[in-house]
Phi, psi and omega in degrees: 000137180203138173223156178241144179199123179053042180077009178244148183243130177248122187220151171257007186274119180301323181300336172279343185295141176256091192301320184294326174294317181297312185298316178304314183294314194289314180289328187253332190246326185286160176266348186261340184229028177313128178071017179298145176278158179292335180291324175290320175302317184296320186287322178294328177291315181296331188254023188224160166271109187251153178222137180238160173237133186227142177229118183050048180061019176250137178285121180242358183201158178203154173197153176215150177247127169272114192212150169266358184056019177227316187230337190213146179216132177245116181275127176208174175054038183281127172206156173232124178308146191291332178291351184242004180285154177084013170257006182079016183286325172309309185289321179290320179299311178305317176293322179297315192281317184296337176257014174299135183304322183287352183246011182275143169078006179291159178278333185211133174236134184217154178208169168232137176214154183265326196216005185241034180301320181295324179295311185289326175308324185293345183250007170109351178295141174217174174296148174304136180285326178230070180302330177297346170279340184274139178225156178197166170245128181243118171260108183294139175049038186289335184280326174301313180299314177303310180294325174302317181294333178288332186284000000 
């Protein structure tokens, strides 16, 4: 699937993804994946439904869904390069993804965000109704620990 709008290309084609650019953003600029290795970024891309935004063949945005394509989808690693923020690209990317055939009919769509609640609320996301039912294991600074152990 691919669409073009205002000189930007939105695509689900993995062969267009620029893994080095994605890795740079996630490992250097994101708050959630600091120091992640390129090997882990590659593995995450291989095992996810991925979306890219491109301008003049340069990757300017990215998002991926961890999904079984039947019942559940977790949206993560969403970013727009800072030079391209404020142009409505996040909204367009969300619209492109939410209507993707592989994400139709799921029972639950979920994500976690520090600061983009208003964006996601526009697409039906809300705070969990029963957060006490949710559980998880969180390994703080796990990518930093992995990289430290390798040295």
